[in-house]
VOVEXDO-706540 format. One record per atom (N, C-alpha, C): residue number from 1; chain; atom name; z, y, x. Coordinates in steps of 0.02 Angstrom, whole numbers, plus 50000, padded with zeros to 5 digits. Each point is the difference from the previous one (the first is absolute). Example, Ala and Ser with C-alpha at 12.3 -4.5 7.8 and 13.67 -1.06 7.14 Angstrom:
VOVEXDO-706540
+-----+------+------+-------+-------+-------+
: pos : unit : site :     Z :     Y :     X :
+-----+------+------+-------+-------+-------+
:   1 :    A :    N : 50390 : 49716 : 50660 :
:   1 :    A :   CA : 50000 : 50059 : 49955 :
:   1 :    A :    C : 50000 : 50060 : 50045 :
:   2 :    A :    N : 49964 : 50053 : 49982 :
:   2 :    A :   CA : 50003 : 50059 : 50042 :
:   2 :    A :    C : 50037 : 50055 : 49961 :
+-----+------+------+-------+-------+-------+
This chain:
VOVEXDO-706540
+-----+------+------+-------+-------+-------+
: pos : unit : site :     Z :     Y :     X :
+-----+------+------+-------+-------+-------+
:   1 :    A :    N : 49228 : 50239 : 51283 :
:   1 :    A :   CA : 50012 : 49931 : 49980 :
:   1 :    A :    C : 50055 : 49995 : 49949 :
:   2 :    A :    N : 50013 : 49940 : 49979 :
:   2 :    A :   CA : 50053 : 49989 : 49951 :
:   2 :    A :    C : 50053 : 49955 : 50031 :
:   3 :    A :    N : 50060 : 50001 : 49973 :
:   3 :    A :   CA : 50057 : 49967 : 50031 :
:   3 :    A :    C : 50029 : 49945 : 49957 :
:   4 :    A :    N : 49959 : 49964 : 49964 :
:   4 :    A :   CA : 50024 : 49946 : 49957 :
:   4 :    A :    C : 49958 : 49938 : 50013 :
:   5 :    A :    N : 50031 : 49942 : 49996 :
:   5 :    A :   CA : 49963 : 49938 : 50011 :
:   5 :    A :    C : 50031 : 49944 : 49959 :
:   6 :    A :    N : 49966 : 49945 : 49997 :
:   6 :    A :   CA : 50024 : 49941 : 49963 :
:   6 :    A :    C : 49981 : 49938 : 50039 :
:   7 :    A :    N : 50042 : 49948 : 49992 :
:   7 :    A :   CA : 49985 : 49936 : 50031 :
:   7 :    A :    C : 50007 : 49946 : 49947 :
:   8 :    A :    N : 49974 : 49942 : 50014 :
:   8 :    A :   CA : 50009 : 49944 : 49955 :
:   8 :    A :    C : 49942 : 49992 : 49952 :
:   9 :    A :    N : 50011 : 49959 : 49949 :
:   9 :    A :   CA : 49949 : 49985 : 49951 :
:   9 :    A :    C : 49976 : 50064 : 49966 :
:  10 :    A :    N : 49935 : 50005 : 49990 :
:  10 :    A :   CA : 49968 : 50058 : 49967 :
:  10 :    A :    C : 50011 : 50065 : 50038 :
:  11 :    A :    N : 50010 : 49997 : 50066 :
:  11 :    A :   CA : 50014 : 50061 : 50037 :
:  11 :    A :    C : 49942 : 50049 : 49999 :
:  12 :    A :    N : 49939 : 49977 : 49995 :
:  12 :    A :   CA : 49943 : 50046 : 49999 :
:  12 :    A :    C : 50002 : 50043 : 49937 :
:  13 :    A :    N : 50015 : 49970 : 49943 :
:  13 :    A :   CA : 50006 : 50039 : 49938 :
:  13 :    A :    C : 50057 : 50049 : 50005 :
:  14 :    A :    N : 50056 : 49977 : 50027 :
:  14 :    A :   CA : 50058 : 50044 : 50008 :
:  14 :    A :    C : 49984 : 50059 : 50046 :
:  15 :    A :    N : 49968 : 49986 : 50055 :
:  15 :    A :   CA : 49983 : 50054 : 50047 :
:  15 :    A :    C : 49952 : 50050 : 49969 :
:  16 :    A :    N : 49955 : 49976 : 49959 :
:  16 :    A :   CA : 49953 : 50044 : 49967 :
:  16 :    A :    C : 50036 : 50049 : 49954 :
:  17 :    A :    N : 50048 : 49975 : 49962 :
:  17 :    A :   CA : 50040 : 50043 : 49955 :
:  17 :    A :    C : 50042 : 50049 : 50041 :
:  18 :    A :    N : 50031 : 49975 : 50053 :
:  18 :    A :   CA : 50041 : 50044 : 50042 :
:  18 :    A :    C : 49957 : 50055 : 50032 :
:  19 :    A :    N : 49942 : 49981 : 50024 :
:  19 :    A :   CA : 49956 : 50050 : 50032 :
:  19 :    A :    C : 49981 : 50055 : 49950 :
:  20 :    A :    N : 49990 : 49981 : 49938 :
:  20 :    A :   CA : 49980 : 50048 : 49949 :
:  20 :    A :    C : 50059 : 50043 : 49975 :
:  21 :    A :    N : 50059 : 49970 : 49991 :
:  21 :    A :   CA : 50055 : 50034 : 49965 :
:  21 :    A :    C : 50057 : 50025 : 50045 :
:  22 :    A :    N : 50005 : 49975 : 50061 :
:  22 :    A :   CA : 50056 : 50020 : 50043 :
:  22 :    A :    C : 49991 : 50072 : 50024 :
:  23 :    A :    N : 50055 : 50037 : 49997 :
:  23 :    A :   CA : 50002 : 50068 : 50027 :
:  23 :    A :    C : 50065 : 50007 : 50040 :
:  24 :    A :    N : 49998 : 50035 : 50055 :
:  24 :    A :   CA : 50058 : 50005 : 50044 :
:  24 :    A :    C : 50059 : 50035 : 49966 :
:  25 :    A :    N : 49987 : 50041 : 49949 :
:  25 :    A :   CA : 50054 : 50038 : 49968 :
:  25 :    A :    C : 50025 : 49968 : 49935 :
:  26 :    A :    N : 49989 : 49935 : 49991 :
:  26 :    A :   CA : 50025 : 49966 : 49940 :
:  26 :    A :    C : 50076 : 50005 : 49996 :
:  27 :    A :    N : 50025 : 50010 : 49940 :
:  27 :    A :   CA : 50072 : 49995 : 49990 :
:  27 :    A :    C : 50020 : 49926 : 50003 :
:  28 :    A :    N : 50064 : 49987 : 50006 :
:  28 :    A :   CA : 50023 : 49930 : 50001 :
:  28 :    A :    C : 49981 : 49966 : 49934 :
:  29 :    A :    N : 50008 : 50035 : 49945 :
:  29 :    A :   CA : 49982 : 49971 : 49934 :
:  29 :    A :    C : 49925 : 49985 : 49997 :
:  30 :    A :    N : 49959 : 50046 : 50024 :
:  30 :    A :   CA : 49927 : 49989 : 50000 :
:  30 :    A :    C : 49981 : 49942 : 50047 :
:  31 :    A :    N : 50034 : 49994 : 50056 :
:  31 :    A :   CA : 49986 : 49946 : 50047 :
:  31 :    A :    C : 50017 : 49932 : 49968 :
:  32 :    A :    N : 50056 : 49997 : 49965 :
:  32 :    A :   CA : 50019 : 49938 : 49965 :
:  32 :    A :    C : 49947 : 49985 : 49947 :
:  33 :    A :    N : 49977 : 50051 : 49965 :
:  33 :    A :   CA : 49948 : 49991 : 49950 :
:  33 :    A :    C : 49936 : 49973 : 50031 :
:  34 :    A :    N : 49981 : 50026 : 50058 :
:  34 :    A :   CA : 49940 : 49976 : 50034 :
:  34 :    A :    C : 50009 : 49927 : 50022 :
:  35 :    A :    N : 50058 : 49983 : 50025 :
:  35 :    A :   CA : 50013 : 49931 : 50020 :
:  35 :    A :    C : 49995 : 49953 : 49940 :
:  36 :    A :    N : 50029 : 50020 : 49944 :
:  36 :    A :   CA : 49997 : 49959 : 49940 :
:  36 :    A :    C : 49928 : 49994 : 49976 :
:  37 :    A :    N : 49962 : 50055 : 50003 :
:  37 :    A :   CA : 49930 : 49998 : 49980 :
:  37 :    A :    C : 49961 : 49951 : 50043 :
:  38 :    A :    N : 50010 : 50003 : 50066 :
:  38 :    A :   CA : 49965 : 49955 : 50046 :
:  38 :    A :    C : 50017 : 49928 : 49983 :
:  39 :    A :    N : 50064 : 49986 : 49991 :
:  39 :    A :   CA : 50021 : 49932 : 49984 :
:  39 :    A :    C : 49971 : 49977 : 49933 :
:  40 :    A :    N : 49997 : 50045 : 49952 :
:  40 :    A :   CA : 49974 : 49980 : 49934 :
:  40 :    A :    C : 49926 : 49981 : 50004 :
:  41 :    A :    N : 49964 : 50031 : 50045 :
:  41 :    A :   CA : 49928 : 49986 : 50007 :
:  41 :    A :    C : 49985 : 49941 : 50046 :
:  42 :    A :    N : 50049 : 49978 : 50038 :
:  42 :    A :   CA : 49986 : 49949 : 50050 :
:  42 :    A :    C : 50040 : 49935 : 49991 :
:  43 :    A :    N : 50049 : 50000 : 49956 :
:  43 :    A :   CA : 50041 : 49940 : 49989 :
:  43 :    A :    C : 49962 : 49949 : 49958 :
:  44 :    A :    N : 50013 : 49937 : 50013 :
:  44 :    A :   CA : 49971 : 49945 : 49961 :
:  44 :    A :    C : 50046 : 49985 : 49941 :
:  45 :    A :    N : 50009 : 50050 : 49957 :
:  45 :    A :   CA : 50044 : 49994 : 49943 :
:  45 :    A :    C : 49967 : 50033 : 49940 :
:  46 :    A :    N : 50012 : 49972 : 49941 :
:  46 :    A :   CA : 49968 : 50029 : 49940 :
:  46 :    A :    C : 50038 : 50060 : 49973 :
:  47 :    A :    N : 50065 : 50001 : 50010 :
:  47 :    A :   CA : 50039 : 50057 : 49977 :
:  47 :    A :    C : 50047 : 50023 : 50056 :
:  48 :    A :    N : 50016 : 50064 : 49999 :
:  48 :    A :   CA : 50042 : 50029 : 50052 :
:  48 :    A :    C : 50066 : 50020 : 49969 :
:  49 :    A :    N : 50055 : 49978 : 50030 :
:  49 :    A :   CA : 50067 : 50018 : 49977 :
:  49 :    A :    C : 50045 : 50012 : 50060 :
:  50 :    A :    N : 50056 : 50032 : 49988 :
:  50 :    A :   CA : 50049 : 50011 : 50052 :
:  50 :    A :    C : 50029 : 49935 : 50027 :
:  51 :    A :    N : 49998 : 49947 : 49960 :
:  51 :    A :   CA : 50024 : 49935 : 50023 :
:  51 :    A :    C : 49953 : 49969 : 50051 :
:  52 :    A :    N : 49936 : 50018 : 49997 :
:  52 :    A :   CA : 49950 : 49971 : 50045 :
:  52 :    A :    C : 49991 : 50041 : 50064 :
:  53 :    A :    N : 50025 : 50061 : 50001 :
:  53 :    A :   CA : 49994 : 50043 : 50058 :
:  53 :    A :    C : 50068 : 50015 : 50029 :
:  54 :    A :    N : 50004 : 50002 : 50065 :
:  54 :    A :   CA : 50061 : 50024 : 50033 :
:  54 :    A :    C : 49980 : 50060 : 50041 :
:  55 :    A :    N : 50026 : 50058 : 49982 :
:  55 :    A :   CA : 49982 : 50062 : 50033 :
:  55 :    A :    C : 50062 : 50030 : 50033 :
:  56 :    A :    N : 49992 : 50016 : 50063 :
:  56 :    A :   CA : 50054 : 50033 : 50037 :
:  56 :    A :    C : 49972 : 50064 : 50030 :
:  57 :    A :    N : 50044 : 50049 : 50008 :
:  57 :    A :   CA : 49980 : 50063 : 50031 :
:  57 :    A :    C : 50046 : 50014 : 50059 :
:  58 :    A :    N : 49971 : 50032 : 50050 :
:  58 :    A :   CA : 50036 : 50024 : 50059 :
:  58 :    A :    C : 49990 : 50075 : 50002 :
:  59 :    A :    N : 50054 : 50036 : 50009 :
:  59 :    A :   CA : 49994 : 50072 : 50007 :
:  59 :    A :    C : 50058 : 50026 : 50041 :
:  60 :    A :    N : 49993 : 50062 : 50023 :
:  60 :    A :   CA : 50052 : 50031 : 50041 :
:  60 :    A :    C : 50040 : 50048 : 49956 :
:  61 :    A :    N : 50065 : 49993 : 50004 :
:  61 :    A :   CA : 50046 : 50045 : 49963 :
:  61 :    A :    C : 50058 : 50018 : 50046 :
:  62 :    A :    N : 50010 : 50063 : 50011 :
:  62 :    A :   CA : 50054 : 50024 : 50044 :
:  62 :    A :    C : 49996 : 49967 : 50069 :
:  63 :    A :    N : 49940 : 49998 : 50027 :
:  63 :    A :   CA : 49987 : 49971 : 50066 :
:  63 :    A :    C : 50017 : 49926 : 50005 :
:  64 :    A :    N : 50002 : 49965 : 49944 :
:  64 :    A :   CA : 50010 : 49928 : 50000 :
:  64 :    A :    C : 49944 : 49967 : 49961 :
:  65 :    A :    N : 49980 : 49941 : 50023 :
:  65 :    A :   CA : 49948 : 49963 : 49964 :
:  65 :    A :    C : 50033 : 49961 : 49943 :
:  66 :    A :    N : 49972 : 50008 : 49941 :
:  66 :    A :   CA : 50027 : 49967 : 49941 :
:  66 :    A :    C : 49950 : 49948 : 49976 :
:  67 :    A :    N : 50024 : 49940 : 49987 :
:  67 :    A :   CA : 49960 : 49946 : 49971 :
:  67 :    A :    C : 50025 : 49989 : 49929 :
:  68 :    A :    N : 49954 : 50000 : 49952 :
:  68 :    A :   CA : 50020 : 49988 : 49931 :
:  68 :    A :    C : 49950 : 49955 : 49966 :
:  69 :    A :    N : 50025 : 49946 : 49971 :
:  69 :    A :   CA : 49959 : 49954 : 49961 :
:  69 :    A :    C : 49999 : 50025 : 49928 :
:  70 :    A :    N : 49941 : 50012 : 49972 :
:  70 :    A :   CA : 49995 : 50024 : 49932 :
:  70 :    A :    C : 50018 : 49945 : 49951 :
:  71 :    A :    N : 50035 : 50019 : 49947 :
:  71 :    A :   CA : 50018 : 49952 : 49947 :
:  71 :    A :    C : 49937 : 49983 : 49960 :
:  72 :    A :    N : 50000 : 49942 : 49967 :
:  72 :    A :   CA : 49943 : 49980 : 49958 :
:  72 :    A :    C : 49983 : 50054 : 49949 :
:  73 :    A :    N : 50051 : 50032 : 49971 :
:  73 :    A :   CA : 49988 : 50051 : 49949 :
:  73 :    A :    C : 49963 : 50060 : 50030 :
:  74 :    A :    N : 50016 : 50018 : 50063 :
:  74 :    A :   CA : 49965 : 50056 : 50033 :
:  74 :    A :    C : 49927 : 49983 : 50012 :
:  75 :    A :    N : 49987 : 49938 : 50020 :
:  75 :    A :   CA : 49931 : 49979 : 50012 :
:  75 :    A :    C : 49963 : 49997 : 49933 :
:  76 :    A :    N : 50033 : 49973 : 49949 :
:  76 :    A :   CA : 49968 : 49998 : 49933 :
:  76 :    A :    C : 49983 : 50070 : 49976 :
:  77 :    A :    N : 50044 : 50048 : 50012 :
:  77 :    A :   CA : 49988 : 50069 : 49979 :
:  77 :    A :    C : 49937 : 50028 : 50035 :
:  78 :    A :    N : 49994 : 49986 : 50064 :
:  78 :    A :   CA : 49942 : 50023 : 50038 :
:  78 :    A :    C : 49936 : 49966 : 49974 :
:  79 :    A :    N : 50004 : 49936 : 49985 :
:  79 :    A :   CA : 49943 : 49964 : 49972 :
:  79 :    A :    C : 49978 : 50032 : 49935 :
:  80 :    A :    N : 50048 : 50017 : 49958 :
:  80 :    A :   CA : 49985 : 50031 : 49936 :
:  80 :    A :    C : 49971 : 50070 : 50010 :
:  81 :    A :    N : 50029 : 50039 : 50045 :
:  81 :    A :   CA : 49975 : 50068 : 50014 :
:  81 :    A :    C : 49927 : 49999 : 50022 :
:  82 :    A :    N : 49982 : 49948 : 50038 :
:  82 :    A :   CA : 49932 : 49995 : 50026 :
:  82 :    A :    C : 49953 : 49962 : 49953 :
:  83 :    A :    N : 50027 : 49980 : 49943 :
:  83 :    A :   CA : 49962 : 49962 : 49950 :
:  83 :    A :    C : 49971 : 49936 : 50030 :
:  84 :    A :    N : 50041 : 49965 : 50038 :
:  84 :    A :   CA : 49979 : 49938 : 50032 :
:  84 :    A :    C : 50031 : 49938 : 49968 :
:  85 :    A :    N : 50031 : 50008 : 49943 :
:  85 :    A :   CA : 50034 : 49944 : 49968 :
:  85 :    A :    C : 49951 : 49951 : 49969 :
:  86 :    A :    N : 49937 : 50020 : 49992 :
:  86 :    A :   CA : 49950 : 49955 : 49973 :
:  86 :    A :    C : 49981 : 49950 : 50054 :
:  87 :    A :    N : 49967 : 49946 : 49983 :
:  87 :    A :   CA : 49982 : 49950 : 50050 :
:  87 :    A :    C : 49964 : 50033 : 50059 :
:  88 :    A :    N : 50018 : 49977 : 50059 :
:  88 :    A :   CA : 49970 : 50028 : 50062 :
:  88 :    A :    C : 49927 : 49983 : 50003 :
:  89 :    A :    N : 49960 : 50049 : 50022 :
:  89 :    A :   CA : 49928 : 49990 : 50006 :
:  89 :    A :    C : 49986 : 49968 : 50068 :
:  90 :    A :    N : 49951 : 49955 : 50002 :
:  90 :    A :   CA : 49981 : 49973 : 50064 :
:  90 :    A :    C : 49949 : 50045 : 50032 :
:  91 :    A :    N : 50004 : 50008 : 50066 :
:  91 :    A :   CA : 49954 : 50045 : 50035 :
:  91 :    A :    C : 49955 : 49961 : 50046 :
+-----+------+------+-------+-------+-------+
């Protein structure tokens, strides 16, 4: 089975993408990229920017859980890396 899910508007489209692209050994960077990809395909927005997305990551470092909110510039960089800066496609 797979260990990713989505809730809310357009959750079926999101779950379809997750089922296809999720892998248990994703790096944190790849997981953020997958989350951004899912949001780009399911949001009711014509363009995707770091101002429109709020992305946070949770990870363990030195036996402590770390919460970090990504800056808009970090999200914009990921959007550019994934070539998602063009208007979002409807699914």
